[in-house]
Gaussian input, Z-matrix of N, CA and C with variables (Angstrom, degrees):
# hf/3-21g

backbone

0 1
 N
 C     1     B1
 C     2     B2     1     A1
 N     3     B3     2     A2     1     D1
 C     4     B4     3     A3     2     D2
 C     5     B5     4     A4     3     D3
 N     6     B6     5     A5     4     D4
 C     7     B7     6     A6     5     D5
 C     8     B8     7     A7     6     D6
 N     9     B9     8     A8     7     D7
 C    10    B10     9     A9     8     D8
 C    11    B11    10    A10     9     D9
 N    12    B12    11    A11    10    D10
 C    13    B13    12    A12    11    D11
 C    14    B14    13    A13    12    D12
 N    15    B15    14    A14    13    D13
 C    16    B16    15    A15    14    D14
 C    17    B17    16    A16    15    D15
 N    18    B18    17    A17    16    D16
 C    19    B19    18    A18    17    D17
 C    20    B20    19    A19    18    D18
 N    21    B21    20    A20    19    D19
 C    22    B22    21    A21    20    D20
 C    23    B23    22    A22    21    D21
 N    24    B24    23    A23    22    D22
 C    25    B25    24    A24    23    D23
 C    26    B26    25    A25    24    D24
 N    27    B27    26    A26    25    D25
 C    28    B28    27    A27    26    D26
 C    29    B29    28    A28    27    D27
 N    30    B30    29    A29    28    D28
 C    31    B31    30    A30    29    D29
 C    32    B32    31    A31    30    D30
 N    33    B33    32    A32    31    D31
 C    34    B34    33    A33    32    D32
 C    35    B35    34    A34    33    D33
 N    36    B36    35    A35    34    D34
 C    37    B37    36    A36    35    D35
 C    38    B38    37    A37    36    D36
 N    39    B39    38    A38    37    D37
 C    40    B40    39    A39    38    D38
 C    41    B41    40    A40    39    D39
 N    42    B42    41    A41    40    D40
 C    43    B43    42    A42    41    D41
 C    44    B44    43    A43    42    D42
 N    45    B45    44    A44    43    D43
 C    46    B46    45    A45    44    D44
 C    47    B47    46    A46    45    D45
 N    48    B48    47    A47    46    D46
 C    49    B49    48    A48    47    D47
 C    50    B50    49    A49    48    D48
 N    51    B51    50    A50    49    D49
 C    52    B52    51    A51    50    D50
 C    53    B53    52    A52    51    D51
 N    54    B54    53    A53    52    D52
 C    55    B55    54    A54    53    D53
 C    56    B56    55    A55    54    D54
 N    57    B57    56    A56    55    D55
 C    58    B58    57    A57    56    D56
 C    59    B59    58    A58    57    D57
 N    60    B60    59    A59    58    D58
 C    61    B61    60    A60    59    D59
 C    62    B62    61    A61    60    D60
 N    63    B63    62    A62    61    D61
 C    64    B64    63    A63    62    D62
 C    65    B65    64    A64    63    D63
 N    66    B66    65    A65    64    D64
 C    67    B67    66    A66    65    D65
 C    68    B68    67    A67    66    D66
 N    69    B69    68    A68    67    D67
 C    70    B70    69    A69    68    D68
 C    71    B71    70    A70    69    D69
 N    72    B72    71    A71    70    D70
 C    73    B73    72    A72    71    D71
 C    74    B74    73    A73    72    D72
 N    75    B75    74    A74    73    D73
 C    76    B76    75    A75    74    D74
 C    77    B77    76    A76    75    D75
 N    78    B78    77    A77    76    D76
 C    79    B79    78    A78    77    D77
 C    80    B80    79    A79    78    D78
 N    81    B81    80    A80    79    D79
 C    82    B82    81    A81    80    D80
 C    83    B83    82    A82    81    D81
 N    84    B84    83    A83    82    D82
 C    85    B85    84    A84    83    D83
 C    86    B86    85    A85    84    D84
 N    87    B87    86    A86    85    D85
 C    88    B88    87    A87    86    D86
 C    89    B89    88    A88    87    D87
 N    90    B90    89    A89    88    D88
 C    91    B91    90    A90    89    D89
 C    92    B92    91    A91    90    D90
 N    93    B93    92    A92    91    D91
 C    94    B94    93    A93    92    D92
 C    95    B95    94    A94    93    D93
 N    96    B96    95    A95    94    D94
 C    97    B97    96    A96    95    D95
 C    98    B98    97    A97    96    D96
 N    99    B99    98    A98    97    D97
 C   100   B100    99    A99    98    D98
 C   101   B101   100   A100    99    D99
 N   102   B102   101   A101   100   D100
 C   103   B103   102   A102   101   D101
 C   104   B104   103   A103   102   D102
 N   105   B105   104   A104   103   D103
 C   106   B106   105   A105   104   D104
 C   107   B107   106   A106   105   D105
 N   108   B108   107   A107   106   D106
 C   109   B109   108   A108   107   D107
 C   110   B110   109   A109   108   D108
 N   111   B111   110   A110   109   D109
 C   112   B112   111   A111   110   D110
 C   113   B113   112   A112   111   D111
 N   114   B114   113   A113   112   D112
 C   115   B115   114   A114   113   D113
 C   116   B116   115   A115   114   D114
 N   117   B117   116   A116   115   D115
 C   118   B118   117   A117   116   D116
 C   119   B119   118   A118   117   D117
 N   120   B120   119   A119   118   D118
 C   121   B121   120   A120   119   D119
 C   122   B122   121   A121   120   D120
 N   123   B123   122   A122   121   D121
 C   124   B124   123   A123   122   D122
 C   125   B125   124   A124   123   D123
 N   126   B126   125   A125   124   D124
 C   127   B127   126   A126   125   D125
 C   128   B128   127   A127   126   D126
 N   129   B129   128   A128   127   D127
 C   130   B130   129   A129   128   D128
 C   131   B131   130   A130   129   D129
 N   132   B132   131   A131   130   D130
 C   133   B133   132   A132   131   D131
 C   134   B134   133   A133   132   D132
 N   135   B135   134   A134   133   D133
 C   136   B136   135   A135   134   D134
 C   137   B137   136   A136   135   D135
 N   138   B138   137   A137   136   D136
 C   139   B139   138   A138   137   D137
 C   140   B140   139   A139   138   D138
 N   141   B141   140   A140   139   D139
 C   142   B142   141   A141   140   D140
 C   143   B143   142   A142   141   D141
 N   144   B144   143   A143   142   D142
 C   145   B145   144   A144   143   D143
 C   146   B146   145   A145   144   D144
 N   147   B147   146   A146   145   D145
 C   148   B148   147   A147   146   D146
 C   149   B149   148   A148   147   D147
 N   150   B150   149   A149   148   D148
 C   151   B151   150   A150   149   D149
 C   152   B152   151   A151   150   D150
 N   153   B153   152   A152   151   D151
 C   154   B154   153   A153   152   D152
 C   155   B155   154   A154   153   D153
 N   156   B156   155   A155   154   D154
 C   157   B157   156   A156   155   D155
 C   158   B158   157   A157   156   D156
 N   159   B159   158   A158   157   D157
 C   160   B160   159   A159   158   D158
 C   161   B161   160   A160   159   D159
 N   162   B162   161   A161   160   D160
 C   163   B163   162   A162   161   D161
 C   164   B164   163   A163   162   D162
 N   165   B165   164   A164   163   D163
 C   166   B166   165   A165   164   D164
 C   167   B167   166   A166   165   D165
 N   168   B168   167   A167   166   D166
 C   169   B169   168   A168   167   D167
 C   170   B170   169   A169   168   D168
 N   171   B171   170   A170   169   D169
 C   172   B172   171   A171   170   D170
 C   173   B173   172   A172   171   D171
 N   174   B174   173   A173   172   D172
 C   175   B175   174   A174   173   D173
 C   176   B176   175   A175   174   D174
 N   177   B177   176   A176   175   D175
 C   178   B178   177   A177   176   D176
 C   179   B179   178   A178   177   D177
 N   180   B180   179   A179   178   D178
 C   181   B181   180   A180   179   D179
 C   182   B182   181   A181   180   D180
 N   183   B183   182   A182   181   D181
 C   184   B184   183   A183   182   D182
 C   185   B185   184   A184   183   D183
 N   186   B186   185   A185   184   D184
 C   187   B187   186   A186   185   D185
 C   188   B188   187   A187   186   D186
 N   189   B189   188   A188   187   D187
 C   190   B190   189   A189   188   D188
 C   191   B191   190   A190   189   D189
 N   192   B192   191   A191   190   D190
 C   193   B193   192   A192   191   D191
 C   194   B194   193   A193   192   D192
 N   195   B195   194   A194   193   D193
 C   196   B196   195   A195   194   D194
 C   197   B197   196   A196   195   D195
 N   198   B198   197   A197   196   D196
 C   199   B199   198   A198   197   D197
 C   200   B200   199   A199   198   D198
 N   201   B201   200   A200   199   D199
 C   202   B202   201   A201   200   D200
 C   203   B203   202   A202   201   D201
 N   204   B204   203   A203   202   D202
 C   205   B205   204   A204   203   D203
 C   206   B206   205   A205   204   D204
 N   207   B207   206   A206   205   D205
 C   208   B208   207   A207   206   D206
 C   209   B209   208   A208   207   D207
 N   210   B210   209   A209   208   D208
 C   211   B211   210   A210   209   D209
 C   212   B212   211   A211   210   D210
 N   213   B213   212   A212   211   D211
 C   214   B214   213   A213   212   D212
 C   215   B215   214   A214   213   D213
 N   216   B216   215   A215   214   D214
 C   217   B217   216   A216   215   D215
 C   218   B218   217   A217   216   D216
 N   219   B219   218   A218   217   D217
 C   220   B220   219   A219   218   D218
 C   221   B221   220   A220   219   D219
 N   222   B222   221   A221   220   D220
 C   223   B223   222   A222   221   D221
 C   224   B224   223   A223   222   D222
 N   225   B225   224   A224   223   D223
 C   226   B226   225   A225   224   D224
 C   227   B227   226   A226   225   D225
 N   228   B228   227   A227   226   D226
 C   229   B229   228   A228   227   D227
 C   230   B230   229   A229   228   D228
 N   231   B231   230   A230   229   D229
 C   232   B232   231   A231   230   D230
 C   233   B233   232   A232   231   D231
 N   234   B234   233   A233   232   D232
 C   235   B235   234   A234   233   D233
 C   236   B236   235   A235   234   D234
 N   237   B237   236   A236   235   D235
 C   238   B238   237   A237   236   D236
 C   239   B239   238   A238   237   D237
 N   240   B240   239   A239   238   D238
 C   241   B241   240   A240   239   D239
 C   242   B242   241   A241   240   D240
 N   243   B243   242   A242   241   D241
 C   244   B244   243   A243   242   D242
 C   245   B245   244   A244   243   D243
 N   246   B246   245   A245   244   D244
 C   247   B247   246   A246   245   D245
 C   248   B248   247   A247   246   D246
 N   249   B249   248   A248   247   D247
 C   250   B250   249   A249   248   D248
 C   251   B251   250   A250   249   D249
 N   252   B252   251   A251   250   D250
 C   253   B253   252   A252   251   D251
 C   254   B254   253   A253   252   D252
 N   255   B255   254   A254   253   D253
 C   256   B256   255   A255   254   D254
 C   257   B257   256   A256   255   D255

   B1=1.4541
   B2=1.5170
   B3=1.3131
   B4=1.4508
   B5=1.5236
   B6=1.3054
   B7=1.4617
   B8=1.5155
   B9=1.3250
   B10=1.4617
   B11=1.5222
   B12=1.3055
   B13=1.4659
   B14=1.5174
   B15=1.3078
   B16=1.4554
   B17=1.5127
   B18=1.3305
   B19=1.4597
   B20=1.5288
   B21=1.3163
   B22=1.4774
   B23=1.5237
   B24=1.3177
   B25=1.4582
   B26=1.5258
   B27=1.3234
   B28=1.4644
   B29=1.5226
   B30=1.3136
   B31=1.4635
   B32=1.5250
   B33=1.3230
   B34=1.4718
   B35=1.5295
   B36=1.3268
   B37=1.4594
   B38=1.5242
   B39=1.3195
   B40=1.4593
   B41=1.5270
   B42=1.3245
   B43=1.4725
   B44=1.5261
   B45=1.3229
   B46=1.4693
   B47=1.5200
   B48=1.3361
   B49=1.4696
   B50=1.5323
   B51=1.3228
   B52=1.4713
   B53=1.5265
   B54=1.3421
   B55=1.4644
   B56=1.5201
   B57=1.3329
   B58=1.4636
   B59=1.5273
   B60=1.3114
   B61=1.4704
   B62=1.5226
   B63=1.3165
   B64=1.4689
   B65=1.5361
   B66=1.3109
   B67=1.4597
   B68=1.5225
   B69=1.3079
   B70=1.4667
   B71=1.5263
   B72=1.3070
   B73=1.4590
   B74=1.5246
   B75=1.3191
   B76=1.4649
   B77=1.5282
   B78=1.3261
   B79=1.4646
   B80=1.5203
   B81=1.3138
   B82=1.4710
   B83=1.5231
   B84=1.3271
   B85=1.4608
   B86=1.5283
   B87=1.3292
   B88=1.4695
   B89=1.5268
   B90=1.3269
   B91=1.4638
   B92=1.5348
   B93=1.3216
   B94=1.4655
   B95=1.5291
   B96=1.3253
   B97=1.4574
   B98=1.5291
   B99=1.3268
   B100=1.4643
   B101=1.5229
   B102=1.3223
   B103=1.4703
   B104=1.5220
   B105=1.3105
   B106=1.4686
   B107=1.5240
   B108=1.3265
   B109=1.4602
   B110=1.5262
   B111=1.3130
   B112=1.4619
   B113=1.5298
   B114=1.3150
   B115=1.4657
   B116=1.5184
   B117=1.3232
   B118=1.4619
   B119=1.5226
   B120=1.3321
   B121=1.4670
   B122=1.5235
   B123=1.3190
   B124=1.4654
   B125=1.5147
   B126=1.3367
   B127=1.4567
   B128=1.5263
   B129=1.3228
   B130=1.4572
   B131=1.5262
   B132=1.3304
   B133=1.4587
   B134=1.5243
   B135=1.3178
   B136=1.4559
   B137=1.5252
   B138=1.2873
   B139=1.4528
   B140=1.5237
   B141=1.3148
   B142=1.4582
   B143=1.5303
   B144=1.3288
   B145=1.4670
   B146=1.5341
   B147=1.3230
   B148=1.4632
   B149=1.5289
   B150=1.3213
   B151=1.4702
   B152=1.5267
   B153=1.3181
   B154=1.4628
   B155=1.5264
   B156=1.3273
   B157=1.4653
   B158=1.5072
   B159=1.3217
   B160=1.4623
   B161=1.5252
   B162=1.3115
   B163=1.4715
   B164=1.5247
   B165=1.3303
   B166=1.4601
   B167=1.5252
   B168=1.3144
   B169=1.4563
   B170=1.5186
   B171=1.3262
   B172=1.4499
   B173=1.5138
   B174=1.2968
   B175=1.4643
   B176=1.5270
   B177=1.3061
   B178=1.4549
   B179=1.5268
   B180=1.2829
   B181=1.4579
   B182=1.5133
   B183=1.3068
   B184=1.4567
   B185=1.5142
   B186=1.3428
   B187=1.4604
   B188=1.5265
   B189=1.3387
   B190=1.4662
   B191=1.5207
   B192=1.3085
   B193=1.4518
   B194=1.5130
   B195=1.3328
   B196=1.4648
   B197=1.5346
   B198=1.3081
   B199=1.4710
   B200=1.5198
   B201=1.3037
   B202=1.4640
   B203=1.5205
   B204=1.3026
   B205=1.4672
   B206=1.5195
   B207=1.3195
   B208=1.4735
   B209=1.5226
   B210=1.3347
   B211=1.4710
   B212=1.5175
   B213=1.3486
   B214=1.4682
   B215=1.5221
   B216=1.3081
   B217=1.4645
   B218=1.5150
   B219=1.3109
   B220=1.4633
   B221=1.5292
   B222=1.3311
   B223=1.4601
   B224=1.5224
   B225=1.3281
   B226=1.4699
   B227=1.5273
   B228=1.3219
   B229=1.4564
   B230=1.5212
   B231=1.3432
   B232=1.4683
   B233=1.5211
   B234=1.3445
   B235=1.4646
   B236=1.5265
   B237=1.3189
   B238=1.4648
   B239=1.5244
   B240=1.3293
   B241=1.4568
   B242=1.5266
   B243=1.3027
   B244=1.4624
   B245=1.5140
   B246=1.3220
   B247=1.4604
   B248=1.5223
   B249=1.2948
   B250=1.4786
   B251=1.5129
   B252=1.3150
   B253=1.4520
   B254=1.5157
   B255=1.2851
   B256=1.4808
   B257=1.4741
   A1=108.24
   A2=115.31
   A3=121.95
   A4=108.63
   A5=115.73
   A6=120.03
   A7=108.16
   A8=115.52
   A9=119.24
   A10=108.83
   A11=114.22
   A12=119.85
   A13=107.99
   A14=114.99
   A15=121.36
   A16=109.29
   A17=115.75
   A18=117.85
   A19=108.07
   A20=115.41
   A21=120.12
   A22=112.73
   A23=117.13
   A24=120.76
   A25=111.14
   A26=116.72
   A27=121.00
   A28=110.34
   A29=116.05
   A30=119.77
   A31=110.92
   A32=116.69
   A33=120.34
   A34=111.07
   A35=116.89
   A36=120.19
   A37=111.13
   A38=116.16
   A39=120.91
   A40=110.48
   A41=116.52
   A42=120.67
   A43=111.51
   A44=116.40
   A45=121.00
   A46=110.29
   A47=116.46
   A48=120.13
   A49=110.90
   A50=116.85
   A51=120.79
   A52=110.85
   A53=116.26
   A54=119.59
   A55=111.16
   A56=116.32
   A57=119.09
   A58=111.71
   A59=117.70
   A60=121.32
   A61=112.38
   A62=115.76
   A63=122.61
   A64=110.97
   A65=114.28
   A66=121.38
   A67=108.89
   A68=116.47
   A69=119.07
   A70=110.76
   A71=114.72
   A72=120.05
   A73=110.10
   A74=117.10
   A75=121.03
   A76=111.43
   A77=116.61
   A78=120.04
   A79=110.40
   A80=117.27
   A81=120.97
   A82=109.80
   A83=116.77
   A84=120.71
   A85=110.50
   A86=117.97
   A87=120.97
   A88=110.52
   A89=116.44
   A90=120.51
   A91=111.09
   A92=115.58
   A93=119.56
   A94=110.83
   A95=117.00
   A96=120.29
   A97=111.10
   A98=117.00
   A99=119.95
   A100=111.37
   A101=117.17
   A102=121.18
   A103=110.90
   A104=116.01
   A105=121.28
   A106=110.67
   A107=117.26
   A108=120.79
   A109=111.23
   A110=117.34
   A111=120.60
   A112=110.60
   A113=116.64
   A114=120.19
   A115=111.15
   A116=116.97
   A117=120.36
   A118=111.36
   A119=116.99
   A120=120.72
   A121=110.90
   A122=115.99
   A123=120.18
   A124=111.11
   A125=117.29
   A126=120.72
   A127=111.12
   A128=116.76
   A129=119.59
   A130=111.20
   A131=117.29
   A132=121.38
   A133=112.14
   A134=117.70
   A135=120.13
   A136=110.97
   A137=114.74
   A138=121.51
   A139=111.41
   A140=115.04
   A141=120.23
   A142=107.71
   A143=117.84
   A144=118.97
   A145=112.24
   A146=116.47
   A147=118.83
   A148=110.81
   A149=116.25
   A150=120.10
   A151=111.03
   A152=116.97
   A153=121.09
   A154=111.37
   A155=116.96
   A156=119.95
   A157=115.08
   A158=118.62
   A159=121.93
   A160=113.10
   A161=117.46
   A162=119.38
   A163=112.21
   A164=117.82
   A165=120.79
   A166=113.16
   A167=118.12
   A168=121.17
   A169=110.13
   A170=115.65
   A171=120.96
   A172=114.13
   A173=117.71
   A174=121.02
   A175=111.28
   A176=116.55
   A177=120.75
   A178=109.36
   A179=116.40
   A180=122.34
   A181=112.02
   A182=114.86
   A183=121.13
   A184=112.08
   A185=115.69
   A186=121.61
   A187=111.44
   A188=116.94
   A189=121.63
   A190=107.19
   A191=116.91
   A192=121.32
   A193=115.30
   A194=117.81
   A195=119.46
   A196=113.42
   A197=117.52
   A198=119.77
   A199=113.01
   A200=117.98
   A201=119.08
   A202=111.99
   A203=118.24
   A204=120.13
   A205=112.31
   A206=118.15
   A207=120.07
   A208=112.36
   A209=116.84
   A210=118.46
   A211=112.63
   A212=117.89
   A213=119.78
   A214=110.79
   A215=116.73
   A216=120.59
   A217=110.48
   A218=116.84
   A219=120.67
   A220=111.09
   A221=116.99
   A222=121.06
   A223=110.71
   A224=117.72
   A225=121.15
   A226=110.57
   A227=116.77
   A228=121.01
   A229=110.69
   A230=116.88
   A231=120.26
   A232=111.41
   A233=116.99
   A234=120.41
   A235=111.05
   A236=116.24
   A237=119.72
   A238=110.92
   A239=117.21
   A240=121.12
   A241=110.82
   A242=116.41
   A243=121.01
   A244=110.83
   A245=116.60
   A246=120.56
   A247=113.23
   A248=118.66
   A249=120.88
   A250=111.20
   A251=119.24
   A252=122.90
   A253=112.36
   A254=118.41
   A255=122.01
   A256=112.55
   D1=137.85
   D2=-178.54
   D3=-140.25
   D4=137.80
   D5=174.83
   D6=-115.21
   D7=140.90
   D8=176.37
   D9=-130.14
   D10=155.28
   D11=175.91
   D12=-111.25
   D13=131.06
   D14=179.51
   D15=-118.28
   D16=147.78
   D17=173.74
   D18=-70.14
   D19=162.94
   D20=-174.33
   D21=-57.49
   D22=-41.43
   D23=-178.04
   D24=-62.89
   D25=-46.85
   D26=-179.65
   D27=-65.44
   D28=-40.16
   D29=179.43
   D30=-64.48
   D31=-41.36
   D32=177.58
   D33=-63.06
   D34=-43.53
   D35=178.39
   D36=-62.32
   D37=-41.54
   D38=178.97
   D39=-62.84
   D40=-44.61
   D41=178.74
   D42=-60.57
   D43=-46.16
   D44=-178.68
   D45=-63.44
   D46=-44.64
   D47=-179.13
   D48=-64.87
   D49=-43.16
   D50=-179.78
   D51=-61.59
   D52=-41.54
   D53=178.97
   D54=-67.28
   D55=-41.67
   D56=-177.21
   D57=-68.72
   D58=-31.38
   D59=179.59
   D60=-95.63
   D61=-2.18
   D62=-179.14
   D63=50.56
   D64=53.96
   D65=178.63
   D66=-139.07
   D67=169.88
   D68=-177.52
   D69=-83.97
   D70=154.57
   D71=176.83
   D72=-64.74
   D73=-35.15
   D74=178.54
   D75=-61.05
   D76=-42.33
   D77=179.89
   D78=-64.93
   D79=-41.09
   D80=179.19
   D81=-61.55
   D82=-44.66
   D83=-179.14
   D84=-66.60
   D85=-40.94
   D86=177.39
   D87=-61.40
   D88=-45.66
   D89=179.52
   D90=-62.56
   D91=-40.97
   D92=179.74
   D93=-64.17
   D94=-41.62
   D95=178.22
   D96=-65.47
   D97=-40.21
   D98=176.84
   D99=-60.75
   D100=-42.59
   D101=176.95
   D102=-62.30
   D103=-42.81
   D104=179.81
   D105=-61.41
   D106=-46.64
   D107=-179.92
   D108=-65.63
   D109=-35.08
   D110=177.12
   D111=-65.54
   D112=-40.39
   D113=176.64
   D114=-62.53
   D115=-41.01
   D116=178.05
   D117=-61.29
   D118=-39.99
   D119=177.52
   D120=-62.59
   D121=-43.57
   D122=-179.09
   D123=-64.96
   D124=-39.78
   D125=179.29
   D126=-63.88
   D127=-39.13
   D128=-178.78
   D129=-70.36
   D130=-23.67
   D131=178.27
   D132=-90.84
   D133=-5.80
   D134=-174.66
   D135=-69.19
   D136=160.53
   D137=-177.93
   D138=-73.14
   D139=152.80
   D140=172.74
   D141=-74.25
   D142=162.74
   D143=177.14
   D144=-55.96
   D145=-38.55
   D146=179.03
   D147=-63.90
   D148=-44.84
   D149=-179.95
   D150=-62.25
   D151=-36.03
   D152=-179.72
   D153=-63.68
   D154=-41.32
   D155=-176.13
   D156=-102.62
   D157=4.97
   D158=-174.00
   D159=-54.16
   D160=-39.49
   D161=-177.50
   D162=-70.70
   D163=-16.31
   D164=-179.52
   D165=-95.67
   D166=-20.74
   D167=-176.73
   D168=-64.64
   D169=123.95
   D170=178.74
   D171=78.01
   D172=2.74
   D173=-176.84
   D174=-63.52
   D175=-38.45
   D176=-178.65
   D177=-111.91
   D178=49.09
   D179=-176.63
   D180=-65.61
   D181=162.01
   D182=-178.79
   D183=-88.25
   D184=-4.14
   D185=-176.81
   D186=66.74
   D187=11.66
   D188=176.02
   D189=-112.42
   D190=107.72
   D191=-174.89
   D192=-78.09
   D193=-3.47
   D194=-175.83
   D195=-107.68
   D196=14.15
   D197=-175.34
   D198=-61.97
   D199=-33.53
   D200=-177.73
   D201=-77.17
   D202=-18.61
   D203=-178.44
   D204=-102.68
   D205=-20.06
   D206=-177.51
   D207=-115.63
   D208=19.09
   D209=-175.29
   D210=-64.21
   D211=-34.11
   D212=-179.66
   D213=-65.40
   D214=-43.05
   D215=178.71
   D216=-63.30
   D217=-43.88
   D218=-179.18
   D219=-65.71
   D220=-38.25
   D221=178.19
   D222=-65.85
   D223=-44.86
   D224=178.51
   D225=-60.04
   D226=-42.95
   D227=-179.84
   D228=-61.37
   D229=-45.89
   D230=179.87
   D231=-63.22
   D232=-42.05
   D233=179.47
   D234=-65.24
   D235=-41.29
   D236=178.48
   D237=-63.51
   D238=-41.69
   D239=178.15
   D240=-63.23
   D241=-41.16
   D242=-179.20
   D243=-66.48
   D244=-43.21
   D245=-175.83
   D246=-81.26
   D247=-16.68
   D248=-179.50
   D249=-72.93
   D250=-20.09
   D251=-179.15
   D252=-81.37
   D253=-6.01
   D254=-177.05
   D255=-84.45

């Protein structure tokens, strides 16, 4: 046995829904809790951000494997080229 306290608005909504569906408030609350627990299970089984995007990582690569180590040199070169035209 469990007792819960609801604010007036939630209690009114529950009463209206129970009457319209001709079911008990207890059944509605049990069903809602079951849905909530099912959602929690699905969230815990969901993919990590890496797993979600894994198939896209590197898909449109530049074919230059040294970009992470030579980025400063490449940036300086681009800036020098841009500023040499002035």
